[in-house]
C-alpha positions as protocol buffer text, in pm:
chain_id: "A"
residue {
  index: 1
  type: MET
  ca { x: -2218 y: 5095 z: 1035 }
}
residue {
  index: 2
  type: SER
  ca { x: -2304 y: 4852 z: 1286 }
}
residue {
  index: 3
  type: ASP
  ca { x: -2259 y: 4579 z: 992 }
}
residue {
  index: 4
  type: LEU
  ca { x: -1930 y: 4683 z: 987 }
}
residue {
  index: 5
  type: ASN
  ca { x: -1819 y: 4714 z: 1301 }
}
residue {
  index: 6
  type: ASP
  ca { x: -1935 y: 4351 z: 1323 }
}
residue {
  index: 7
  type: ILE
  ca { x: -1714 y: 4236 z: 1017 }
}
residue {
  index: 8
  type: SER
  ca { x: -1400 y: 4437 z: 1180 }
}
residue {
  index: 9
  type: GLU
  ca { x: -1468 y: 4270 z: 1498 }
}
residue {
  index: 10
  type: GLU
  ca { x: -1475 y: 3918 z: 1361 }
}
residue {
  index: 11
  type: PHE
  ca { x: -1152 y: 3984 z: 1181 }
}
residue {
  index: 12
  type: GLU
  ca { x: -1005 y: 4156 z: 1485 }
}
residue {
  index: 13
  type: ASP
  ca { x: -1088 y: 3802 z: 1701 }
}
residue {
  index: 14
  type: SER
  ca { x: -949 y: 3592 z: 1392 }
}
residue {
  index: 15
  type: ASP
  ca { x: -645 y: 3784 z: 1413 }
}
residue {
  index: 16
  type: ASN
  ca { x: -597 y: 3717 z: 1743 }
}
residue {
  index: 17
  type: GLY
  ca { x: -659 y: 3337 z: 1677 }
}
residue {
  index: 18
  type: ARG
  ca { x: -1040 y: 3350 z: 1839 }
}
residue {
  index: 19
  type: THR
  ca { x: -1357 y: 3263 z: 1632 }
}
residue {
  index: 20
  type: ASN
  ca { x: -1724 y: 3287 z: 1727 }
}
residue {
  index: 21
  type: ASN
  ca { x: -1932 y: 2961 z: 1709 }
}
residue {
  index: 22
  type: PRO
  ca { x: -2271 y: 3128 z: 1525 }
}
residue {
  index: 23
  type: GLN
  ca { x: -2487 y: 2876 z: 1699 }
}
residue {
  index: 24
  type: THR
  ca { x: -2403 y: 2917 z: 2039 }
}
residue {
  index: 25
  type: GLY
  ca { x: -2182 y: 3240 z: 2015 }
}
residue {
  index: 26
  type: LEU
  ca { x: -1914 y: 3088 z: 2269 }
}
residue {
  index: 27
  type: GLU
  ca { x: -1594 y: 3171 z: 2209 }
}
residue {
  index: 28
  type: ILE
  ca { x: -1352 y: 2926 z: 2057 }
}
residue {
  index: 29
  type: ARG
  ca { x: -957 y: 2962 z: 2082 }
}
residue {
  index: 30
  type: LYS
  ca { x: -787 y: 2804 z: 1787 }
}
residue {
  index: 31
  type: GLY
  ca { x: -450 y: 2593 z: 1849 }
}
residue {
  index: 32
  type: LYS
  ca { x: -89 y: 2773 z: 1830 }
}
residue {
  index: 33
  type: LYS
  ca { x: 43 y: 2481 z: 1684 }
}
residue {
  index: 34
  type: ARG
  ca { x: 120 y: 2459 z: 1329 }
}
residue {
  index: 35
  type: GLN
  ca { x: -63 y: 2180 z: 1114 }
}
residue {
  index: 36
  type: ARG
  ca { x: 146 y: 1985 z: 882 }
}
residue {
  index: 37
  type: LYS
  ca { x: 30 y: 2075 z: 525 }
}
residue {
  index: 38
  type: VAL
  ca { x: 199 y: 1794 z: 296 }
}
residue {
  index: 39
  type: ILE
  ca { x: -38 y: 1867 z: -1 }
}
residue {
  index: 40
  type: LEU
  ca { x: 171 y: 2232 z: -53 }
}
residue {
  index: 41
  type: TRP
  ca { x: 521 y: 2088 z: -14 }
}
residue {
  index: 42
  type: ILE
  ca { x: 729 y: 2145 z: -295 }
}
residue {
  index: 43
  type: ARG
  ca { x: 831 y: 1756 z: -363 }
}
residue {
  index: 44
  type: ASN
  ca { x: 485 y: 1694 z: -370 }
}
residue {
  index: 45
  type: GLN
  ca { x: 400 y: 1930 z: -587 }
}
residue {
  index: 46
  type: ARG
  ca { x: 670 y: 1868 z: -837 }
}
residue {
  index: 47
  type: LYS
  ca { x: 542 y: 1501 z: -816 }
}
residue {
  index: 48
  type: ARG
  ca { x: 149 y: 1593 z: -914 }
}
residue {
  index: 49
  type: LEU
  ca { x: 302 y: 1804 z: -1195 }
}
residue {
  index: 50
  type: ARG
  ca { x: 520 y: 1515 z: -1357 }
}
residue {
  index: 51
  type: ASN
  ca { x: 250 y: 1258 z: -1313 }
}
residue {
  index: 52
  type: SER
  ca { x: 10 y: 1473 z: -1446 }
}
residue {
  index: 53
  type: GLY
  ca { x: 251 y: 1512 z: -1767 }
}
residue {
  index: 54
  type: LYS
  ca { x: 277 y: 1884 z: -1712 }
}
residue {
  index: 55
  type: SER
  ca { x: 621 y: 2076 z: -1682 }
}
residue {
  index: 56
  type: TYR
  ca { x: 803 y: 2114 z: -1426 }
}
residue {
  index: 57
  type: VAL
  ca { x: 1134 y: 2235 z: -1238 }
}
residue {
  index: 58
  type: ASN
  ca { x: 1297 y: 1934 z: -1046 }
}
residue {
  index: 59
  type: SER
  ca { x: 1534 y: 1939 z: -759 }
}
residue {
  index: 60
  type: ALA
  ca { x: 1794 y: 2062 z: -971 }
}
residue {
  index: 61
  type: GLY
  ca { x: 1636 y: 2367 z: -1118 }
}
residue {
  index: 62
  type: LYS
  ca { x: 1620 y: 2230 z: -1440 }
}
residue {
  index: 63
  type: LYS
  ca { x: 1288 y: 2297 z: -1577 }
}
residue {
  index: 64
  type: ILE
  ca { x: 1125 y: 1969 z: -1762 }
}
residue {
  index: 65
  type: GLY
  ca { x: 895 y: 1976 z: -2002 }
}
residue {
  index: 66
  type: LYS
  ca { x: 536 y: 1864 z: -2013 }
}
residue {
  index: 67
  type: LYS
  ca { x: 454 y: 1554 z: -2208 }
}
residue {
  index: 68
  type: THR
  ca { x: 387 y: 1498 z: -2558 }
}
residue {
  index: 69
  type: GLN
  ca { x: 242 y: 1260 z: -2822 }
}
residue {
  index: 70
  type: GLY
  ca { x: 565 y: 1142 z: -3013 }
}
residue {
  index: 71
  type: PRO
  ca { x: 597 y: 1023 z: -3399 }
}
residue {
  index: 72
  type: PRO
  ca { x: 475 y: 658 z: -3497 }
}
residue {
  index: 73
  type: CYS
  ca { x: 727 y: 409 z: -3379 }
}
residue {
  index: 74
  type: LEU
  ca { x: 890 y: 159 z: -3600 }
}
residue {
  index: 75
  type: CYS
  ca { x: 867 y: -157 z: -3404 }
}
residue {
  index: 76
  type: LYS
  ca { x: 676 y: -453 z: -3565 }
}
residue {
  index: 77
  type: LEU
  ca { x: 319 y: -422 z: -3349 }
}
residue {
  index: 78
  type: LYS
  ca { x: 207 y: -129 z: -3575 }
}
residue {
  index: 79
  type: CYS
  ca { x: 4 y: 15 z: -3287 }
}
residue {
  index: 80
  type: TYR
  ca { x: -45 y: 369 z: -3509 }
}
residue {
  index: 81
  type: GLU
  ca { x: -229 y: 146 z: -3754 }
}
residue {
  index: 82
  type: LYS
  ca { x: -454 y: -51 z: -3496 }
}
residue {
  index: 83
  type: PHE
  ca { x: -542 y: 302 z: -3323 }
}
residue {
  index: 84
  type: SER
  ca { x: -664 y: 659 z: -3470 }
}
residue {
  index: 85
  type: ASP
  ca { x: -542 y: 950 z: -3386 }
}
residue {
  index: 86
  type: LYS
  ca { x: -800 y: 1031 z: -3156 }
}
residue {
  index: 87
  type: ASP
  ca { x: -809 y: 747 z: -3002 }
}
residue {
  index: 88
  type: LEU
  ca { x: -425 y: 764 z: -2867 }
}
residue {
  index: 89
  type: HIS
  ca { x: -535 y: 1121 z: -2769 }
}
residue {
  index: 90
  type: ILE
  ca { x: -804 y: 984 z: -2599 }
}
residue {
  index: 91
  type: ILE
  ca { x: -588 y: 732 z: -2400 }
}
residue {
  index: 92
  type: PHE
  ca { x: -292 y: 949 z: -2361 }
}
residue {
  index: 93
  type: GLU
  ca { x: -470 y: 1234 z: -2181 }
}
residue {
  index: 94
  type: GLN
  ca { x: -667 y: 1007 z: -1978 }
}
residue {
  index: 95
  type: PHE
  ca { x: -330 y: 793 z: -1861 }
}
residue {
  index: 96
  type: TYR
  ca { x: -233 y: 1115 z: -1749 }
}
residue {
  index: 97
  type: ALA
  ca { x: -533 y: 1251 z: -1616 }
}
residue {
  index: 98
  type: MET
  ca { x: -449 y: 994 z: -1335 }
}
residue {
  index: 99
  type: GLY
  ca { x: -198 y: 1173 z: -1202 }
}
residue {
  index: 100
  type: ASP
  ca { x: -68 y: 945 z: -956 }
}
residue {
  index: 101
  type: ARG
  ca { x: 214 y: 728 z: -1062 }
}
residue {
  index: 102
  type: ASN
  ca { x: 69 y: 409 z: -816 }
}
residue {
  index: 103
  type: ILE
  ca { x: -258 y: 434 z: -995 }
}
residue {
  index: 104
  type: GLN
  ca { x: -109 y: 464 z: -1312 }
}
residue {
  index: 105
  type: ASP
  ca { x: 92 y: 137 z: -1278 }
}
residue {
  index: 106
  type: ALA
  ca { x: -198 y: -53 z: -1115 }
}
residue {
  index: 107
  type: TYR
  ca { x: -375 y: 47 z: -1444 }
}
residue {
  index: 108
  type: LEU
  ca { x: -135 y: -79 z: -1688 }
}
residue {
  index: 109
  type: SER
  ca { x: -77 y: -404 z: -1488 }
}
residue {
  index: 110
  type: GLY
  ca { x: -431 y: -484 z: -1467 }
}
residue {
  index: 111
  type: LEU
  ca { x: -458 y: -463 z: -1839 }
}
residue {
  index: 112
  type: ILE
  ca { x: -321 y: -803 z: -1883 }
}
residue {
  index: 113
  type: ARG
  ca { x: -442 y: -990 z: -1533 }
}
residue {
  index: 114
  type: GLU
  ca { x: -721 y: -1181 z: -1711 }
}
residue {
  index: 115
  type: LEU
  ca { x: -679 y: -1562 z: -1703 }
}
residue {
  index: 116
  type: GLU
  ca { x: -716 y: -1570 z: -2079 }
}
residue {
  index: 117
  type: HIS
  ca { x: -423 y: -1368 z: -2185 }
}
residue {
  index: 118
  type: LYS
  ca { x: -225 y: -1547 z: -1945 }
}
residue {
  index: 119
  type: ILE
  ca { x: -343 y: -1884 z: -2117 }
}
residue {
  index: 120
  type: PHE
  ca { x: -306 y: -1758 z: -2455 }
}
residue {
  index: 121
  type: ILE
  ca { x: 67 y: -1600 z: -2358 }
}
residue {
  index: 122
  type: ILE
  ca { x: 222 y: -1948 z: -2252 }
}
residue {
  index: 123
  type: GLN
  ca { x: 37 y: -2133 z: -2544 }
}
residue {
  index: 124
  type: CYS
  ca { x: 161 y: -1864 z: -2780 }
}
residue {
  index: 125
  type: TYR
  ca { x: 520 y: -1826 z: -2625 }
}
residue {
  index: 126
  type: TYR
  ca { x: 580 y: -2244 z: -2613 }
}
residue {
  index: 127
  type: ARG
  ca { x: 472 y: -2249 z: -2979 }
}
residue {
  index: 128
  type: THR
  ca { x: 754 y: -2065 z: -3101 }
}
residue {
  index: 129
  type: GLY
  ca { x: 991 y: -2280 z: -2976 }
}
residue {
  index: 130
  type: GLN
  ca { x: 1245 y: -2437 z: -3196 }
}
residue {
  index: 131
  type: LYS
  ca { x: 1526 y: -2733 z: -3075 }
}
residue {
  index: 132
  type: LEU
  ca { x: 1853 y: -2673 z: -3184 }
}
residue {
  index: 133
  type: GLU
  ca { x: 2108 y: -2919 z: -3271 }
}
residue {
  index: 134
  type: ASN
  ca { x: 2311 y: -2915 z: -2942 }
}
residue {
  index: 135
  type: GLY
  ca { x: 1941 y: -3037 z: -2795 }
}
residue {
  index: 136
  type: GLU
  ca { x: 1830 y: -2676 z: -2643 }
}
residue {
  index: 137
  type: TRP
  ca { x: 1518 y: -2520 z: -2720 }
}
residue {
  index: 138
  type: VAL
  ca { x: 1488 y: -2176 z: -2802 }
}
residue {
  index: 139
  type: TYR
  ca { x: 1167 y: -1923 z: -2802 }
}
residue {
  index: 140
  type: SER
  ca { x: 1100 y: -1614 z: -2978 }
}
residue {
  index: 141
  type: ILE
  ca { x: 908 y: -1337 z: -2726 }
}
residue {
  index: 142
  type: ASN
  ca { x: 884 y: -1095 z: -2993 }
}
residue {
  index: 143
  type: ARG
  ca { x: 673 y: -1313 z: -3234 }
}
residue {
  index: 144
  type: CYS
  ca { x: 464 y: -1442 z: -2873 }
}
residue {
  index: 145
  type: ILE
  ca { x: 382 y: -1047 z: -2828 }
}
residue {
  index: 146
  type: GLU
  ca { x: 301 y: -1002 z: -3234 }
}
residue {
  index: 147
  type: GLU
  ca { x: 58 y: -1306 z: -3187 }
}
residue {
  index: 148
  type: PHE
  ca { x: -67 y: -1150 z: -2869 }
}
residue {
  index: 149
  type: GLN
  ca { x: -129 y: -812 z: -3023 }
}
residue {
  index: 150
  type: GLN
  ca { x: -299 y: -984 z: -3345 }
}
residue {
  index: 151
  type: GLN
  ca { x: -580 y: -1184 z: -3068 }
}
residue {
  index: 152
  type: PHE
  ca { x: -630 y: -892 z: -2862 }
}
residue {
  index: 153
  type: PRO
  ca { x: -599 y: -557 z: -3074 }
}
residue {
  index: 154
  type: ASN
  ca { x: -837 y: -363 z: -2856 }
}
residue {
  index: 155
  type: LEU
  ca { x: -621 y: -428 z: -2554 }
}
residue {
  index: 156
  type: PRO
  ca { x: -409 y: -112 z: -2508 }
}
residue {
  index: 157
  type: VAL
  ca { x: -114 y: -204 z: -2327 }
}
residue {
  index: 158
  type: THR
  ca { x: 243 y: -76 z: -2387 }
}
residue {
  index: 159
  type: TYR
  ca { x: 524 y: -324 z: -2531 }
}
residue {
  index: 160
  type: ALA
  ca { x: 769 y: -282 z: -2176 }
}
residue {
  index: 161
  type: GLN
  ca { x: 413 y: -391 z: -1990 }
}
residue {
  index: 162
  type: LEU
  ca { x: 350 y: -705 z: -2262 }
}
residue {
  index: 163
  type: LEU
  ca { x: 715 y: -830 z: -2188 }
}
residue {
  index: 164
  type: LYS
  ca { x: 737 y: -811 z: -1804 }
}
residue {
  index: 165
  type: GLN
  ca { x: 396 y: -987 z: -1797 }
}
residue {
  index: 166
  type: ILE
  ca { x: 521 y: -1266 z: -2040 }
}
residue {
  index: 167
  type: GLN
  ca { x: 856 y: -1317 z: -1856 }
}
residue {
  index: 168
  type: ALA
  ca { x: 660 y: -1326 z: -1547 }
}
residue {
  index: 169
  type: CYS
  ca { x: 410 y: -1572 z: -1659 }
}
residue {
  index: 170
  type: VAL
  ca { x: 720 y: -1793 z: -1788 }
}
residue {
  index: 171
  type: ILE
  ca { x: 859 y: -1806 z: -1492 }
}
residue {
  index: 172
  type: LYS
  ca { x: 591 y: -1873 z: -1287 }
}
residue {
  index: 173
  type: PHE
  ca { x: 464 y: -2160 z: -1514 }
}
residue {
  index: 174
  type: GLY
  ca { x: 792 y: -2264 z: -1495 }
}
residue {
  index: 175
  type: GLU
  ca { x: 793 y: -2312 z: -1111 }
}
residue {
  index: 176
  type: ILE
  ca { x: 450 y: -2494 z: -1023 }
}
residue {
  index: 177
  type: GLY
  ca { x: 318 y: -2550 z: -1378 }
}
residue {
  index: 178
  type: ALA
  ca { x: 11 y: -2317 z: -1414 }
}
residue {
  index: 179
  type: VAL
  ca { x: -32 y: -1906 z: -1459 }
}
residue {
  index: 180
  type: THR
  ca { x: -236 y: -1885 z: -1141 }
}
residue {
  index: 181
  type: ARG
  ca { x: -124 y: -1842 z: -782 }
}
residue {
  index: 182
  type: LYS
  ca { x: 72 y: -2048 z: -624 }
}
residue {
  index: 183
  type: PRO
  ca { x: -139 y: -2228 z: -342 }
}
residue {
  index: 184
  type: GLY
  ca { x: -60 y: -2139 z: 11 }
}
residue {
  index: 185
  type: GLY
  ca { x: 115 y: -1832 z: -100 }
}
residue {
  index: 186
  type: GLY
  ca { x: 228 y: -1530 z: 102 }
}
residue {
  index: 187
  type: ALA
  ca { x: 437 y: -1505 z: 444 }
}
residue {
  index: 188
  type: PRO
  ca { x: 509 y: -1780 z: 596 }
}
residue {
  index: 189
  type: LYS
  ca { x: 313 y: -1851 z: 947 }
}
residue {
  index: 190
  type: LYS
  ca { x: 543 y: -1722 z: 1264 }
}
residue {
  index: 191
  type: ARG
  ca { x: 287 y: -1898 z: 1516 }
}
residue {
  index: 192
  type: THR
  ca { x: 346 y: -2246 z: 1506 }
}
residue {
  index: 193
  type: ALA
  ca { x: 288 y: -2499 z: 1709 }
}
residue {
  index: 194
  type: ASN
  ca { x: 661 y: -2576 z: 1833 }
}
residue {
  index: 195
  type: LEU
  ca { x: 696 y: -2227 z: 1917 }
}
residue {
  index: 196
  type: ILE
  ca { x: 371 y: -2162 z: 2070 }
}
residue {
  index: 197
  type: GLU
  ca { x: 441 y: -2424 z: 2294 }
}
residue {
  index: 198
  type: ASP
  ca { x: 818 y: -2294 z: 2347 }
}
residue {
  index: 199
  type: VAL
  ca { x: 680 y: -1942 z: 2476 }
}
residue {
  index: 200
  type: GLN
  ca { x: 449 y: -2126 z: 2711 }
}
residue {
  index: 201
  type: GLN
  ca { x: 719 y: -2319 z: 2852 }
}
residue {
  index: 202
  type: ARG
  ca { x: 928 y: -2031 z: 2927 }
}
residue {
  index: 203
  type: MET
  ca { x: 652 y: -1852 z: 3026 }
}
residue {
  index: 204
  type: GLU
  ca { x: 576 y: -2089 z: 3316 }
}
residue {
  index: 205
  type: HIS
  ca { x: 918 y: -2081 z: 3423 }
}
residue {
  index: 206
  type: SER
  ca { x: 959 y: -1686 z: 3479 }
}
residue {
  index: 207
  type: PRO
  ca { x: 559 y: -1524 z: 3496 }
}
residue {
  index: 208
  type: LYS
  ca { x: 745 y: -1227 z: 3532 }
}
residue {
  index: 209
  type: LYS
  ca { x: 907 y: -1234 z: 3232 }
}
residue {
  index: 210
  type: SER
  ca { x: 857 y: -900 z: 3032 }
}
residue {
  index: 211
  type: VAL
  ca { x: 727 y: -922 z: 2662 }
}
residue {
  index: 212
  type: ALA
  ca { x: 1059 y: -745 z: 2522 }
}
residue {
  index: 213
  type: THR
  ca { x: 1280 y: -988 z: 2682 }
}
residue {
  index: 214
  type: LEU
  ca { x: 1107 y: -1297 z: 2558 }
}
residue {
  index: 215
  type: SER
  ca { x: 1118 y: -1157 z: 2218 }
}
residue {
  index: 216
  type: GLN
  ca { x: 1510 y: -1128 z: 2293 }
}
residue {
  index: 217
  type: GLN
  ca { x: 1505 y: -1518 z: 2388 }
}
residue {
  index: 218
  type: VAL
  ca { x: 1270 y: -1696 z: 2098 }
}
residue {
  index: 219
  type: GLY
  ca { x: 1375 y: -1405 z: 1797 }
}
residue {
  index: 220
  type: LEU
  ca { x: 1052 y: -1279 z: 1719 }
}
residue {
  index: 221
  type: SER
  ca { x: 908 y: -917 z: 1752 }
}
residue {
  index: 222
  type: VAL
  ca { x: 757 y: -779 z: 1996 }
}
residue {
  index: 223
  type: GLY
  ca { x: 410 y: -750 z: 1842 }
}
residue {
  index: 224
  type: THR
  ca { x: 402 y: -1133 z: 1740 }
}
residue {
  index: 225
  type: CYS
  ca { x: 505 y: -1215 z: 2106 }
}
residue {
  index: 226
  type: HIS
  ca { x: 153 y: -1055 z: 2188 }
}
residue {
  index: 227
  type: THR
  ca { x: -27 y: -1212 z: 1967 }
}
residue {
  index: 228
  type: ILE
  ca { x: 97 y: -1560 z: 2112 }
}
residue {
  index: 229
  type: LEU
  ca { x: 68 y: -1462 z: 2455 }
}
residue {
  index: 230
  type: LYS
  ca { x: -327 y: -1280 z: 2443 }
}
residue {
  index: 231
  type: LYS
  ca { x: -461 y: -1508 z: 2139 }
}
residue {
  index: 232
  type: ASP
  ca { x: -288 y: -1848 z: 2175 }
}
residue {
  index: 233
  type: LEU
  ca { x: -235 y: -1888 z: 2522 }
}
residue {
  index: 234
  type: LYS
  ca { x: -519 y: -1642 z: 2649 }
}
residue {
  index: 235
  type: LEU
  ca { x: -247 y: -1469 z: 2899 }
}
residue {
  index: 236
  type: PHE
  ca { x: -269 y: -1117 z: 2997 }
}
residue {
  index: 237
  type: PRO
  ca { x: -80 y: -889 z: 3204 }
}
residue {
  index: 238
  type: TYR
  ca { x: -191 y: -773 z: 3575 }
}
residue {
  index: 239
  type: LYS
  ca { x: 21 y: -602 z: 3874 }
}
residue {
  index: 240
  type: ILE
  ca { x: -22 y: -750 z: 4196 }
}
residue {
  index: 241
  type: GLN
  ca { x: -113 y: -483 z: 4453 }
}
residue {
  index: 242
  type: ALA
  ca { x: -52 y: -508 z: 4813 }
}
residue {
  index: 243
  type: VAL
  ca { x: -342 y: -440 z: 5043 }
}
residue {
  index: 244
  type: SER
  ca { x: -336 y: -420 z: 5433 }
}
residue {
  index: 245
  type: GLU
  ca { x: -424 y: -783 z: 5595 }
}
residue {
  index: 246
  type: LEU
  ca { x: -771 y: -761 z: 5787 }
}
residue {
  index: 247
  type: LYS
  ca { x: -800 y: -913 z: 6119 }
}
residue {
  index: 248
  type: GLU
  ca { x: -1085 y: -1005 z: 6325 }
}
residue {
  index: 249
  type: ILE
  ca { x: -1045 y: -694 z: 6522 }
}
residue {
  index: 250
  type: ASP
  ca { x: -1093 y: -482 z: 6178 }
}
residue {
  index: 251
  type: PHE
  ca { x: -1439 y: -588 z: 6105 }
}
residue {
  index: 252
  type: GLU
  ca { x: -1596 y: -427 z: 6393 }
}
residue {
  index: 253
  type: CYS
  ca { x: -1471 y: -127 z: 6302 }
}
residue {
  index: 254
  type: ARG
  ca { x: -1567 y: -143 z: 5985 }
}
residue {
  index: 255
  type: ILE
  ca { x: -1907 y: -246 z: 6084 }
}
residue {
  index: 256
  type: ALA
  ca { x: -1935 y: 23 z: 6332 }
}
residue {
  index: 257
  type: GLN
  ca { x: -1848 y: 317 z: 6069 }
}
residue {
  index: 258
  type: VAL
  ca { x: -2100 y: 204 z: 5841 }
}
residue {
  index: 259
  type: THR
  ca { x: -2364 y: 214 z: 6086 }
}
residue {
  index: 260
  type: ALA
  ca { x: -2281 y: 519 z: 6230 }
}
């Protein structure tokens, strides 16, 4: 009976939002504010089912069936002849087992990220070139894809992903003459020497200027202005405090208070 009473008391406390710490025996009050459970949102549940290849009901109330392997395609690549049914089933199951669209896209993009693949794509693409009578050159992407599949038969990559990678490699090679990353790439640096000097002159002219006002004057974000002031100019905000001035008569009073 005592065990049943303890269990009933525990449930009563949990219903009232109270729990007992088993180590200290002290009462712990739970907060009344509800917490966001993003994983239980209907749209997030729908996304997980869709990315996992399972059936789900879309936002319009229509039921979408689960993903299944389709019949062999009729393209020139003949992927179904290069991979057995067992291999295709394993690739299909492992791909949808990821359950995340970002991970799936990163997986497909990473299949042909090697430098060797990119170099072969460029060599194969320009090898298919033919010069017309008007002097223009034409290139065959389909022949490039066929040669790539013959050179790397065990690389599981879709036609769309390979086509996108070929176009990206050709554009990059035409711009910089290489398939590697462009040197000095990335976002341009905003904290230039001229800009830092401009900010320094403005702050010297008006030291009480706020960072928001400075941001509007120089045309930069508040965060960038903070970085320039702290890291480049070594300036930090402070507040001038007004205090009473000490006179000679005050020193005797202070000494008397301390020694009393």
